[in-house]
Gaussian input, Z-matrix of N, CA and C with variables (Angstrom, degrees):
# hf/3-21g

backbone

0 1
 N
 C     1     B1
 C     2     B2     1     A1
 N     3     B3     2     A2     1     D1
 C     4     B4     3     A3     2     D2
 C     5     B5     4     A4     3     D3
 N     6     B6     5     A5     4     D4
 C     7     B7     6     A6     5     D5
 C     8     B8     7     A7     6     D6
 N     9     B9     8     A8     7     D7
 C    10    B10     9     A9     8     D8
 C    11    B11    10    A10     9     D9
 N    12    B12    11    A11    10    D10
 C    13    B13    12    A12    11    D11
 C    14    B14    13    A13    12    D12
 N    15    B15    14    A14    13    D13
 C    16    B16    15    A15    14    D14
 C    17    B17    16    A16    15    D15
 N    18    B18    17    A17    16    D16
 C    19    B19    18    A18    17    D17
 C    20    B20    19    A19    18    D18
 N    21    B21    20    A20    19    D19
 C    22    B22    21    A21    20    D20
 C    23    B23    22    A22    21    D21
 N    24    B24    23    A23    22    D22
 C    25    B25    24    A24    23    D23
 C    26    B26    25    A25    24    D24
 N    27    B27    26    A26    25    D25
 C    28    B28    27    A27    26    D26
 C    29    B29    28    A28    27    D27
 N    30    B30    29    A29    28    D28
 C    31    B31    30    A30    29    D29
 C    32    B32    31    A31    30    D30
 N    33    B33    32    A32    31    D31
 C    34    B34    33    A33    32    D32
 C    35    B35    34    A34    33    D33
 N    36    B36    35    A35    34    D34
 C    37    B37    36    A36    35    D35
 C    38    B38    37    A37    36    D36
 N    39    B39    38    A38    37    D37
 C    40    B40    39    A39    38    D38
 C    41    B41    40    A40    39    D39
 N    42    B42    41    A41    40    D40
 C    43    B43    42    A42    41    D41
 C    44    B44    43    A43    42    D42
 N    45    B45    44    A44    43    D43
 C    46    B46    45    A45    44    D44
 C    47    B47    46    A46    45    D45
 N    48    B48    47    A47    46    D46
 C    49    B49    48    A48    47    D47
 C    50    B50    49    A49    48    D48
 N    51    B51    50    A50    49    D49
 C    52    B52    51    A51    50    D50
 C    53    B53    52    A52    51    D51
 N    54    B54    53    A53    52    D52
 C    55    B55    54    A54    53    D53
 C    56    B56    55    A55    54    D54
 N    57    B57    56    A56    55    D55
 C    58    B58    57    A57    56    D56
 C    59    B59    58    A58    57    D57
 N    60    B60    59    A59    58    D58
 C    61    B61    60    A60    59    D59
 C    62    B62    61    A61    60    D60
 N    63    B63    62    A62    61    D61
 C    64    B64    63    A63    62    D62
 C    65    B65    64    A64    63    D63
 N    66    B66    65    A65    64    D64
 C    67    B67    66    A66    65    D65
 C    68    B68    67    A67    66    D66
 N    69    B69    68    A68    67    D67
 C    70    B70    69    A69    68    D68
 C    71    B71    70    A70    69    D69
 N    72    B72    71    A71    70    D70
 C    73    B73    72    A72    71    D71
 C    74    B74    73    A73    72    D72
 N    75    B75    74    A74    73    D73
 C    76    B76    75    A75    74    D74
 C    77    B77    76    A76    75    D75
 N    78    B78    77    A77    76    D76
 C    79    B79    78    A78    77    D77
 C    80    B80    79    A79    78    D78
 N    81    B81    80    A80    79    D79
 C    82    B82    81    A81    80    D80
 C    83    B83    82    A82    81    D81
 N    84    B84    83    A83    82    D82
 C    85    B85    84    A84    83    D83
 C    86    B86    85    A85    84    D84
 N    87    B87    86    A86    85    D85
 C    88    B88    87    A87    86    D86
 C    89    B89    88    A88    87    D87
 N    90    B90    89    A89    88    D88
 C    91    B91    90    A90    89    D89
 C    92    B92    91    A91    90    D90
 N    93    B93    92    A92    91    D91
 C    94    B94    93    A93    92    D92
 C    95    B95    94    A94    93    D93
 N    96    B96    95    A95    94    D94
 C    97    B97    96    A96    95    D95
 C    98    B98    97    A97    96    D96
 N    99    B99    98    A98    97    D97
 C   100   B100    99    A99    98    D98
 C   101   B101   100   A100    99    D99
 N   102   B102   101   A101   100   D100
 C   103   B103   102   A102   101   D101
 C   104   B104   103   A103   102   D102
 N   105   B105   104   A104   103   D103
 C   106   B106   105   A105   104   D104
 C   107   B107   106   A106   105   D105
 N   108   B108   107   A107   106   D106
 C   109   B109   108   A108   107   D107
 C   110   B110   109   A109   108   D108
 N   111   B111   110   A110   109   D109
 C   112   B112   111   A111   110   D110
 C   113   B113   112   A112   111   D111
 N   114   B114   113   A113   112   D112
 C   115   B115   114   A114   113   D113
 C   116   B116   115   A115   114   D114
 N   117   B117   116   A116   115   D115
 C   118   B118   117   A117   116   D116
 C   119   B119   118   A118   117   D117
 N   120   B120   119   A119   118   D118
 C   121   B121   120   A120   119   D119
 C   122   B122   121   A121   120   D120
 N   123   B123   122   A122   121   D121
 C   124   B124   123   A123   122   D122
 C   125   B125   124   A124   123   D123
 N   126   B126   125   A125   124   D124
 C   127   B127   126   A126   125   D125
 C   128   B128   127   A127   126   D126
 N   129   B129   128   A128   127   D127
 C   130   B130   129   A129   128   D128
 C   131   B131   130   A130   129   D129
 N   132   B132   131   A131   130   D130
 C   133   B133   132   A132   131   D131
 C   134   B134   133   A133   132   D132
 N   135   B135   134   A134   133   D133
 C   136   B136   135   A135   134   D134
 C   137   B137   136   A136   135   D135
 N   138   B138   137   A137   136   D136
 C   139   B139   138   A138   137   D137
 C   140   B140   139   A139   138   D138
 N   141   B141   140   A140   139   D139
 C   142   B142   141   A141   140   D140
 C   143   B143   142   A142   141   D141
 N   144   B144   143   A143   142   D142
 C   145   B145   144   A144   143   D143
 C   146   B146   145   A145   144   D144
 N   147   B147   146   A146   145   D145
 C   148   B148   147   A147   146   D146
 C   149   B149   148   A148   147   D147
 N   150   B150   149   A149   148   D148
 C   151   B151   150   A150   149   D149
 C   152   B152   151   A151   150   D150
 N   153   B153   152   A152   151   D151
 C   154   B154   153   A153   152   D152
 C   155   B155   154   A154   153   D153
 N   156   B156   155   A155   154   D154
 C   157   B157   156   A156   155   D155
 C   158   B158   157   A157   156   D156
 N   159   B159   158   A158   157   D157
 C   160   B160   159   A159   158   D158
 C   161   B161   160   A160   159   D159
 N   162   B162   161   A161   160   D160
 C   163   B163   162   A162   161   D161
 C   164   B164   163   A163   162   D162
 N   165   B165   164   A164   163   D163
 C   166   B166   165   A165   164   D164
 C   167   B167   166   A166   165   D165
 N   168   B168   167   A167   166   D166
 C   169   B169   168   A168   167   D167
 C   170   B170   169   A169   168   D168
 N   171   B171   170   A170   169   D169
 C   172   B172   171   A171   170   D170
 C   173   B173   172   A172   171   D171
 N   174   B174   173   A173   172   D172
 C   175   B175   174   A174   173   D173
 C   176   B176   175   A175   174   D174
 N   177   B177   176   A176   175   D175
 C   178   B178   177   A177   176   D176
 C   179   B179   178   A178   177   D177
 N   180   B180   179   A179   178   D178
 C   181   B181   180   A180   179   D179
 C   182   B182   181   A181   180   D180
 N   183   B183   182   A182   181   D181
 C   184   B184   183   A183   182   D182
 C   185   B185   184   A184   183   D183
 N   186   B186   185   A185   184   D184
 C   187   B187   186   A186   185   D185
 C   188   B188   187   A187   186   D186
 N   189   B189   188   A188   187   D187
 C   190   B190   189   A189   188   D188
 C   191   B191   190   A190   189   D189
 N   192   B192   191   A191   190   D190
 C   193   B193   192   A192   191   D191
 C   194   B194   193   A193   192   D192
 N   195   B195   194   A194   193   D193
 C   196   B196   195   A195   194   D194
 C   197   B197   196   A196   195   D195
 N   198   B198   197   A197   196   D196
 C   199   B199   198   A198   197   D197
 C   200   B200   199   A199   198   D198
 N   201   B201   200   A200   199   D199
 C   202   B202   201   A201   200   D200
 C   203   B203   202   A202   201   D201
 N   204   B204   203   A203   202   D202
 C   205   B205   204   A204   203   D203
 C   206   B206   205   A205   204   D204
 N   207   B207   206   A206   205   D205
 C   208   B208   207   A207   206   D206
 C   209   B209   208   A208   207   D207
 N   210   B210   209   A209   208   D208
 C   211   B211   210   A210   209   D209
 C   212   B212   211   A211   210   D210
 N   213   B213   212   A212   211   D211
 C   214   B214   213   A213   212   D212
 C   215   B215   214   A214   213   D213
 N   216   B216   215   A215   214   D214
 C   217   B217   216   A216   215   D215
 C   218   B218   217   A217   216   D216
 N   219   B219   218   A218   217   D217
 C   220   B220   219   A219   218   D218
 C   221   B221   220   A220   219   D219
 N   222   B222   221   A221   220   D220
 C   223   B223   222   A222   221   D221
 C   224   B224   223   A223   222   D222
 N   225   B225   224   A224   223   D223
 C   226   B226   225   A225   224   D224
 C   227   B227   226   A226   225   D225
 N   228   B228   227   A227   226   D226
 C   229   B229   228   A228   227   D227
 C   230   B230   229   A229   228   D228
 N   231   B231   230   A230   229   D229
 C   232   B232   231   A231   230   D230
 C   233   B233   232   A232   231   D231
 N   234   B234   233   A233   232   D232
 C   235   B235   234   A234   233   D233
 C   236   B236   235   A235   234   D234
 N   237   B237   236   A236   235   D235
 C   238   B238   237   A237   236   D236
 C   239   B239   238   A238   237   D237
 N   240   B240   239   A239   238   D238
 C   241   B241   240   A240   239   D239
 C   242   B242   241   A241   240   D240
 N   243   B243   242   A242   241   D241
 C   244   B244   243   A243   242   D242
 C   245   B245   244   A244   243   D243
 N   246   B246   245   A245   244   D244
 C   247   B247   246   A246   245   D245
 C   248   B248   247   A247   246   D246
 N   249   B249   248   A248   247   D247
 C   250   B250   249   A249   248   D248
 C   251   B251   250   A250   249   D249
 N   252   B252   251   A251   250   D250
 C   253   B253   252   A252   251   D251
 C   254   B254   253   A253   252   D252
 N   255   B255   254   A254   253   D253
 C   256   B256   255   A255   254   D254
 C   257   B257   256   A256   255   D255
 N   258   B258   257   A257   256   D256
 C   259   B259   258   A258   257   D257
 C   260   B260   259   A259   258   D258
 N   261   B261   260   A260   259   D259
 C   262   B262   261   A261   260   D260
 C   263   B263   262   A262   261   D261
 N   264   B264   263   A263   262   D262
 C   265   B265   264   A264   263   D263
 C   266   B266   265   A265   264   D264
 N   267   B267   266   A266   265   D265
 C   268   B268   267   A267   266   D266
 C   269   B269   268   A268   267   D267
 N   270   B270   269   A269   268   D268
 C   271   B271   270   A270   269   D269
 C   272   B272   271   A271   270   D270
 N   273   B273   272   A272   271   D271
 C   274   B274   273   A273   272   D272
 C   275   B275   274   A274   273   D273
 N   276   B276   275   A275   274   D274
 C   277   B277   276   A276   275   D275
 C   278   B278   277   A277   276   D276
 N   279   B279   278   A278   277   D277
 C   280   B280   279   A279   278   D278
 C   281   B281   280   A280   279   D279
 N   282   B282   281   A281   280   D280
 C   283   B283   282   A282   281   D281
 C   284   B284   283   A283   282   D282
 N   285   B285   284   A284   283   D283
 C   286   B286   285   A285   284   D284
 C   287   B287   286   A286   285   D285
 N   288   B288   287   A287   286   D286
 C   289   B289   288   A288   287   D287
 C   290   B290   289   A289   288   D288
 N   291   B291   290   A290   289   D289
 C   292   B292   291   A291   290   D290
 C   293   B293   292   A292   291   D291
 N   294   B294   293   A293   292   D292
 C   295   B295   294   A294   293   D293
 C   296   B296   295   A295   294   D294
 N   297   B297   296   A296   295   D295
 C   298   B298   297   A297   296   D296
 C   299   B299   298   A298   297   D297
 N   300   B300   299   A299   298   D298
 C   301   B301   300   A300   299   D299
 C   302   B302   301   A301   300   D300
 N   303   B303   302   A302   301   D301
 C   304   B304   303   A303   302   D302
 C   305   B305   304   A304   303   D303
 N   306   B306   305   A305   304   D304
 C   307   B307   306   A306   305   D305
 C   308   B308   307   A307   306   D306
 N   309   B309   308   A308   307   D307
 C   310   B310   309   A309   308   D308
 C   311   B311   310   A310   309   D309
 N   312   B312   311   A311   310   D310
 C   313   B313   312   A312   311   D311
 C   314   B314   313   A313   312   D312
 N   315   B315   314   A314   313   D313
 C   316   B316   315   A315   314   D314
 C   317   B317   316   A316   315   D315
 N   318   B318   317   A317   316   D316
 C   319   B319   318   A318   317   D317
 C   320   B320   319   A319   318   D318
 N   321   B321   320   A320   319   D319
 C   322   B322   321   A321   320   D320
 C   323   B323   322   A322   321   D321
 N   324   B324   323   A323   322   D322
 C   325   B325   324   A324   323   D323
 C   326   B326   325   A325   324   D324

   B1=1.4441
   B2=1.5538
   B3=1.2763
   B4=1.4540
   B5=1.5352
   B6=1.3319
   B7=1.4494
   B8=1.5442
   B9=1.3145
   B10=1.4570
   B11=1.5282
   B12=1.2989
   B13=1.4715
   B14=1.5030
   B15=1.3359
   B16=1.4556
   B17=1.5434
   B18=1.3120
   B19=1.4566
   B20=1.5406
   B21=1.3133
   B22=1.4591
   B23=1.5203
   B24=1.3139
   B25=1.4652
   B26=1.5261
   B27=1.3417
   B28=1.4688
   B29=1.5043
   B30=1.3139
   B31=1.4752
   B32=1.5040
   B33=1.3340
   B34=1.4621
   B35=1.5195
   B36=1.2922
   B37=1.4667
   B38=1.5360
   B39=1.3164
   B40=1.4858
   B41=1.5195
   B42=1.3323
   B43=1.4367
   B44=1.5276
   B45=1.3332
   B46=1.4650
   B47=1.5132
   B48=1.3179
   B49=1.4625
   B50=1.5226
   B51=1.3245
   B52=1.4290
   B53=1.5073
   B54=1.3685
   B55=1.4688
   B56=1.5443
   B57=1.3292
   B58=1.4421
   B59=1.5565
   B60=1.3355
   B61=1.4526
   B62=1.5202
   B63=1.3146
   B64=1.4486
   B65=1.5251
   B66=1.3158
   B67=1.4488
   B68=1.5455
   B69=1.3166
   B70=1.4668
   B71=1.5056
   B72=1.3404
   B73=1.4602
   B74=1.5165
   B75=1.3353
   B76=1.4457
   B77=1.5090
   B78=1.3136
   B79=1.4570
   B80=1.5430
   B81=1.3364
   B82=1.4708
   B83=1.4938
   B84=1.3459
   B85=1.4437
   B86=1.5082
   B87=1.3236
   B88=1.4738
   B89=1.5060
   B90=1.3308
   B91=1.4455
   B92=1.5044
   B93=1.3431
   B94=1.4599
   B95=1.5482
   B96=1.3226
   B97=1.4571
   B98=1.5065
   B99=1.3199
   B100=1.4469
   B101=1.5356
   B102=1.3234
   B103=1.4379
   B104=1.5408
   B105=1.3344
   B106=1.4741
   B107=1.5364
   B108=1.3167
   B109=1.4543
   B110=1.5052
   B111=1.3388
   B112=1.4607
   B113=1.5178
   B114=1.3266
   B115=1.4568
   B116=1.5158
   B117=1.3461
   B118=1.4484
   B119=1.5292
   B120=1.3230
   B121=1.4536
   B122=1.5119
   B123=1.3440
   B124=1.4600
   B125=1.5296
   B126=1.3308
   B127=1.4574
   B128=1.5121
   B129=1.3377
   B130=1.4400
   B131=1.5252
   B132=1.3692
   B133=1.4474
   B134=1.5095
   B135=1.3495
   B136=1.4577
   B137=1.5341
   B138=1.3187
   B139=1.4371
   B140=1.5578
   B141=1.3288
   B142=1.4631
   B143=1.5076
   B144=1.3345
   B145=1.4625
   B146=1.5216
   B147=1.3172
   B148=1.4811
   B149=1.5345
   B150=1.3313
   B151=1.4384
   B152=1.5542
   B153=1.3460
   B154=1.4602
   B155=1.5671
   B156=1.3092
   B157=1.4445
   B158=1.5406
   B159=1.3117
   B160=1.4479
   B161=1.4896
   B162=1.3385
   B163=1.4553
   B164=1.5218
   B165=1.3371
   B166=1.4495
   B167=1.5246
   B168=1.3311
   B169=1.4522
   B170=1.5455
   B171=1.3192
   B172=1.4615
   B173=1.5218
   B174=1.3326
   B175=1.4611
   B176=1.5054
   B177=1.3186
   B178=1.4597
   B179=1.5273
   B180=1.3198
   B181=1.4692
   B182=1.5147
   B183=1.3208
   B184=1.4709
   B185=1.5286
   B186=1.3044
   B187=1.4612
   B188=1.5029
   B189=1.3360
   B190=1.4480
   B191=1.5216
   B192=1.3156
   B193=1.4621
   B194=1.5097
   B195=1.3142
   B196=1.4714
   B197=1.5125
   B198=1.3501
   B199=1.4437
   B200=1.5023
   B201=1.3263
   B202=1.4817
   B203=1.5499
   B204=1.3372
   B205=1.4728
   B206=1.5385
   B207=1.2913
   B208=1.4598
   B209=1.5261
   B210=1.3417
   B211=1.4618
   B212=1.5241
   B213=1.3629
   B214=1.4335
   B215=1.5047
   B216=1.3431
   B217=1.4514
   B218=1.5032
   B219=1.3466
   B220=1.4583
   B221=1.5273
   B222=1.3397
   B223=1.4531
   B224=1.5249
   B225=1.3228
   B226=1.4664
   B227=1.5257
   B228=1.3189
   B229=1.4247
   B230=1.5183
   B231=1.3435
   B232=1.4516
   B233=1.5424
   B234=1.3026
   B235=1.4608
   B236=1.5217
   B237=1.3574
   B238=1.4655
   B239=1.5049
   B240=1.3163
   B241=1.4577
   B242=1.5376
   B243=1.3066
   B244=1.4385
   B245=1.5130
   B246=1.3110
   B247=1.4943
   B248=1.5408
   B249=1.3231
   B250=1.4457
   B251=1.5406
   B252=1.3082
   B253=1.4731
   B254=1.5138
   B255=1.3326
   B256=1.4709
   B257=1.5029
   B258=1.3138
   B259=1.4886
   B260=1.5279
   B261=1.3512
   B262=1.4780
   B263=1.4934
   B264=1.3099
   B265=1.4519
   B266=1.5231
   B267=1.3099
   B268=1.4479
   B269=1.5325
   B270=1.3575
   B271=1.4545
   B272=1.5199
   B273=1.3605
   B274=1.4622
   B275=1.4956
   B276=1.3320
   B277=1.4427
   B278=1.5426
   B279=1.3020
   B280=1.4730
   B281=1.5442
   B282=1.3111
   B283=1.4775
   B284=1.5369
   B285=1.3490
   B286=1.4590
   B287=1.5391
   B288=1.3187
   B289=1.4839
   B290=1.5220
   B291=1.3366
   B292=1.4459
   B293=1.5366
   B294=1.3141
   B295=1.4379
   B296=1.5405
   B297=1.3184
   B298=1.4935
   B299=1.4939
   B300=1.3274
   B301=1.4697
   B302=1.5295
   B303=1.3144
   B304=1.4649
   B305=1.4953
   B306=1.3202
   B307=1.4565
   B308=1.4969
   B309=1.3305
   B310=1.4598
   B311=1.5395
   B312=1.3076
   B313=1.4663
   B314=1.5283
   B315=1.3191
   B316=1.4509
   B317=1.5143
   B318=1.3104
   B319=1.4745
   B320=1.5417
   B321=1.3196
   B322=1.4718
   B323=1.5043
   B324=1.3022
   B325=1.4553
   B326=1.5099
   A1=109.71
   A2=116.70
   A3=122.09
   A4=107.77
   A5=115.22
   A6=121.90
   A7=108.33
   A8=115.94
   A9=121.32
   A10=109.77
   A11=117.51
   A12=120.47
   A13=110.32
   A14=114.37
   A15=121.59
   A16=106.87
   A17=116.95
   A18=122.28
   A19=110.96
   A20=119.97
   A21=121.95
   A22=113.77
   A23=118.06
   A24=122.37
   A25=110.96
   A26=115.61
   A27=123.18
   A28=112.51
   A29=116.35
   A30=120.36
   A31=109.40
   A32=117.34
   A33=119.81
   A34=110.99
   A35=116.62
   A36=122.76
   A37=109.19
   A38=115.40
   A39=119.59
   A40=110.18
   A41=118.81
   A42=120.20
   A43=113.21
   A44=117.56
   A45=121.84
   A46=112.51
   A47=116.62
   A48=122.07
   A49=110.45
   A50=116.10
   A51=122.91
   A52=108.28
   A53=115.82
   A54=120.12
   A55=108.67
   A56=116.55
   A57=123.78
   A58=107.62
   A59=115.28
   A60=121.76
   A61=109.05
   A62=116.89
   A63=121.41
   A64=109.31
   A65=116.86
   A66=122.63
   A67=109.14
   A68=116.17
   A69=123.24
   A70=108.78
   A71=116.53
   A72=120.18
   A73=109.69
   A74=116.30
   A75=120.19
   A76=108.65
   A77=119.46
   A78=120.65
   A79=113.56
   A80=117.57
   A81=120.93
   A82=115.20
   A83=116.69
   A84=120.90
   A85=111.04
   A86=116.44
   A87=121.43
   A88=108.26
   A89=117.60
   A90=122.36
   A91=107.91
   A92=116.64
   A93=121.60
   A94=109.95
   A95=114.89
   A96=121.19
   A97=105.25
   A98=114.77
   A99=121.21
   A100=107.23
   A101=117.21
   A102=122.72
   A103=107.85
   A104=114.99
   A105=121.00
   A106=107.22
   A107=116.99
   A108=121.75
   A109=108.26
   A110=115.55
   A111=120.19
   A112=115.07
   A113=119.03
   A114=121.94
   A115=109.42
   A116=114.62
   A117=121.75
   A118=107.81
   A119=116.21
   A120=120.60
   A121=109.71
   A122=117.13
   A123=119.07
   A124=111.57
   A125=116.14
   A126=120.12
   A127=109.95
   A128=116.19
   A129=122.08
   A130=115.80
   A131=116.91
   A132=121.11
   A133=110.77
   A134=117.10
   A135=123.52
   A136=109.13
   A137=116.81
   A138=119.96
   A139=106.93
   A140=115.46
   A141=121.21
   A142=106.66
   A143=115.11
   A144=121.98
   A145=112.71
   A146=115.73
   A147=121.31
   A148=112.75
   A149=117.74
   A150=120.82
   A151=109.27
   A152=114.66
   A153=121.85
   A154=107.26
   A155=115.02
   A156=120.83
   A157=109.08
   A158=115.04
   A159=122.69
   A160=108.14
   A161=118.25
   A162=122.94
   A163=109.35
   A164=114.51
   A165=122.64
   A166=108.22
   A167=117.76
   A168=122.30
   A169=108.06
   A170=116.28
   A171=120.90
   A172=112.92
   A173=115.83
   A174=121.41
   A175=108.70
   A176=118.53
   A177=122.68
   A178=110.97
   A179=113.44
   A180=120.65
   A181=108.67
   A182=116.09
   A183=119.30
   A184=109.52
   A185=114.04
   A186=122.26
   A187=109.06
   A188=116.31
   A189=123.45
   A190=107.92
   A191=116.60
   A192=121.59
   A193=109.92
   A194=116.22
   A195=122.31
   A196=107.10
   A197=115.35
   A198=120.15
   A199=109.48
   A200=116.46
   A201=124.69
   A202=112.40
   A203=117.25
   A204=117.89
   A205=112.66
   A206=120.03
   A207=121.01
   A208=112.85
   A209=112.87
   A210=122.60
   A211=110.47
   A212=114.98
   A213=122.90
   A214=108.14
   A215=118.51
   A216=123.26
   A217=109.45
   A218=115.09
   A219=119.02
   A220=110.43
   A221=114.35
   A222=122.95
   A223=108.81
   A224=117.87
   A225=118.94
   A226=113.08
   A227=115.73
   A228=122.02
   A229=115.03
   A230=116.14
   A231=119.40
   A232=111.56
   A233=116.10
   A234=120.85
   A235=107.89
   A236=112.91
   A237=119.90
   A238=108.38
   A239=115.92
   A240=122.72
   A241=108.18
   A242=116.59
   A243=121.76
   A244=108.49
   A245=117.25
   A246=120.32
   A247=110.10
   A248=117.07
   A249=120.39
   A250=110.41
   A251=115.78
   A252=124.41
   A253=115.18
   A254=117.02
   A255=122.34
   A256=107.42
   A257=116.97
   A258=119.56
   A259=109.09
   A260=111.98
   A261=119.87
   A262=109.96
   A263=114.72
   A264=122.26
   A265=110.22
   A266=117.41
   A267=121.84
   A268=106.16
   A269=115.52
   A270=119.39
   A271=114.60
   A272=115.82
   A273=119.68
   A274=110.40
   A275=116.58
   A276=122.83
   A277=106.53
   A278=116.66
   A279=122.68
   A280=109.31
   A281=117.58
   A282=120.75
   A283=113.38
   A284=117.42
   A285=120.99
   A286=113.23
   A287=116.06
   A288=119.25
   A289=107.23
   A290=115.60
   A291=119.57
   A292=108.62
   A293=115.39
   A294=122.58
   A295=105.68
   A296=115.35
   A297=120.55
   A298=107.76
   A299=113.64
   A300=123.59
   A301=109.13
   A302=116.56
   A303=122.08
   A304=106.73
   A305=117.04
   A306=122.72
   A307=110.98
   A308=116.53
   A309=122.51
   A310=106.19
   A311=114.21
   A312=121.99
   A313=108.80
   A314=114.07
   A315=120.76
   A316=106.91
   A317=115.65
   A318=121.13
   A319=111.86
   A320=114.25
   A321=118.85
   A322=108.23
   A323=116.83
   A324=121.57
   A325=109.32
   D1=134.92
   D2=178.18
   D3=-96.85
   D4=130.10
   D5=178.28
   D6=-107.58
   D7=114.20
   D8=-174.09
   D9=-126.72
   D10=140.80
   D11=176.92
   D12=-172.32
   D13=-171.67
   D14=177.83
   D15=-132.36
   D16=121.87
   D17=-173.62
   D18=-63.53
   D19=-21.49
   D20=-178.23
   D21=-98.44
   D22=-4.63
   D23=-177.49
   D24=-93.70
   D25=153.46
   D26=175.54
   D27=51.54
   D28=49.26
   D29=178.43
   D30=-66.26
   D31=137.27
   D32=177.47
   D33=-76.13
   D34=163.81
   D35=175.31
   D36=-75.65
   D37=109.51
   D38=-179.16
   D39=-108.64
   D40=20.31
   D41=-177.62
   D42=-68.68
   D43=-26.30
   D44=178.99
   D45=-101.60
   D46=-45.42
   D47=-176.48
   D48=-138.22
   D49=148.33
   D50=172.50
   D51=-64.09
   D52=142.52
   D53=-175.05
   D54=-119.08
   D55=126.54
   D56=177.57
   D57=-108.64
   D58=125.55
   D59=-179.74
   D60=-125.42
   D61=126.12
   D62=179.59
   D63=-81.23
   D64=122.51
   D65=178.67
   D66=-93.33
   D67=-38.77
   D68=-178.68
   D69=-149.46
   D70=144.03
   D71=-178.80
   D72=-155.62
   D73=125.68
   D74=170.31
   D75=-142.39
   D76=-166.43
   D77=-174.63
   D78=-70.93
   D79=-16.85
   D80=-177.68
   D81=-109.10
   D82=-25.21
   D83=-165.80
   D84=-144.68
   D85=142.87
   D86=170.98
   D87=-132.90
   D88=133.40
   D89=176.65
   D90=-117.93
   D91=128.84
   D92=-176.90
   D93=-126.27
   D94=147.24
   D95=163.08
   D96=-100.87
   D97=125.32
   D98=177.92
   D99=-112.79
   D100=129.06
   D101=178.78
   D102=-116.12
   D103=123.61
   D104=-179.29
   D105=-123.73
   D106=156.27
   D107=173.27
   D108=-150.99
   D109=79.28
   D110=-179.88
   D111=91.03
   D112=-3.56
   D113=-179.48
   D114=-73.65
   D115=151.10
   D116=173.82
   D117=-150.97
   D118=165.32
   D119=178.77
   D120=-67.12
   D121=145.84
   D122=176.07
   D123=-61.91
   D124=152.11
   D125=179.32
   D126=-57.90
   D127=132.22
   D128=179.03
   D129=84.86
   D130=-7.87
   D131=-178.33
   D132=-87.91
   D133=136.36
   D134=175.61
   D135=-127.97
   D136=131.37
   D137=169.08
   D138=-71.63
   D139=139.07
   D140=176.87
   D141=-143.14
   D142=80.65
   D143=-168.91
   D144=-94.68
   D145=147.04
   D146=-178.45
   D147=-83.11
   D148=4.11
   D149=-175.73
   D150=-126.67
   D151=158.71
   D152=175.84
   D153=-83.15
   D154=149.33
   D155=-178.90
   D156=-142.16
   D157=131.64
   D158=171.22
   D159=-111.67
   D160=126.10
   D161=-172.78
   D162=-125.58
   D163=131.19
   D164=176.77
   D165=-115.24
   D166=127.33
   D167=176.91
   D168=-88.65
   D169=115.44
   D170=-175.54
   D171=-92.70
   D172=-33.84
   D173=-175.41
   D174=-152.27
   D175=148.43
   D176=177.30
   D177=90.89
   D178=-161.07
   D179=179.41
   D180=-141.29
   D181=152.60
   D182=-178.96
   D183=-156.25
   D184=163.61
   D185=172.04
   D186=-131.97
   D187=127.82
   D188=175.58
   D189=-110.88
   D190=130.34
   D191=177.01
   D192=-108.45
   D193=131.45
   D194=175.35
   D195=-105.32
   D196=131.84
   D197=-179.57
   D198=-56.38
   D199=129.18
   D200=176.81
   D201=68.20
   D202=12.73
   D203=179.78
   D204=-132.68
   D205=-7.93
   D206=177.27
   D207=94.65
   D208=-167.05
   D209=-171.17
   D210=-107.48
   D211=137.34
   D212=172.39
   D213=-110.63
   D214=118.43
   D215=175.20
   D216=-83.73
   D217=135.01
   D218=-177.32
   D219=-122.53
   D220=138.44
   D221=176.16
   D222=-125.55
   D223=169.29
   D224=-179.28
   D225=-52.13
   D226=130.51
   D227=-177.87
   D228=98.01
   D229=-17.94
   D230=179.26
   D231=-76.34
   D232=142.66
   D233=177.49
   D234=-131.65
   D235=160.55
   D236=-178.72
   D237=-149.04
   D238=142.08
   D239=174.90
   D240=-103.38
   D241=129.17
   D242=179.31
   D243=-116.09
   D244=110.60
   D245=-178.64
   D246=-67.15
   D247=161.93
   D248=175.20
   D249=-56.34
   D250=143.20
   D251=176.21
   D252=58.95
   D253=21.79
   D254=173.58
   D255=-86.71
   D256=111.18
   D257=-175.84
   D258=-70.52
   D259=128.51
   D260=-178.78
   D261=-150.12
   D262=167.37
   D263=178.65
   D264=-152.87
   D265=157.47
   D266=176.34
   D267=-95.65
   D268=116.16
   D269=179.83
   D270=-87.57
   D271=-23.66
   D272=-174.01
   D273=-161.09
   D274=138.59
   D275=161.68
   D276=-133.25
   D277=149.09
   D278=-174.46
   D279=-60.79
   D280=125.16
   D281=179.82
   D282=-81.82
   D283=-11.32
   D284=-173.65
   D285=-94.12
   D286=-27.56
   D287=179.34
   D288=-136.47
   D289=162.46
   D290=177.39
   D291=-68.00
   D292=134.60
   D293=169.57
   D294=-96.77
   D295=122.00
   D296=-177.30
   D297=-112.38
   D298=123.41
   D299=178.62
   D300=-111.17
   D301=146.75
   D302=166.30
   D303=-116.10
   D304=114.30
   D305=-178.32
   D306=-108.79
   D307=128.30
   D308=175.88
   D309=-113.55
   D310=116.29
   D311=-175.83
   D312=-107.94
   D313=124.75
   D314=177.12
   D315=-97.25
   D316=114.05
   D317=-173.66
   D318=-73.27
   D319=145.88
   D320=176.55
   D321=-74.80
   D322=153.45
   D323=179.32
   D324=-97.32

């Protein structure tokens, strides 16, 4: 089966909640389009995931904070690799336009 689309088309309404859409998924890899519009992690919350994640910011602006390492500001074209169990949080996404992320998740075996 061929999976074809356009990452910038048919954006979901993210004005209330961040939207995660699976583009591709198999036993080793998952690719998601994430659409945000002003969402951020709750105060005191840290992601602590068992999988590696490579994230590319396609549109908008964001800030990712890593526990004990500070904040990384992201603009279109910026990417970041997040190793498994690396505590992080989203401090900011642009509230005025959709922030579009492409996340590639390498599943644990």
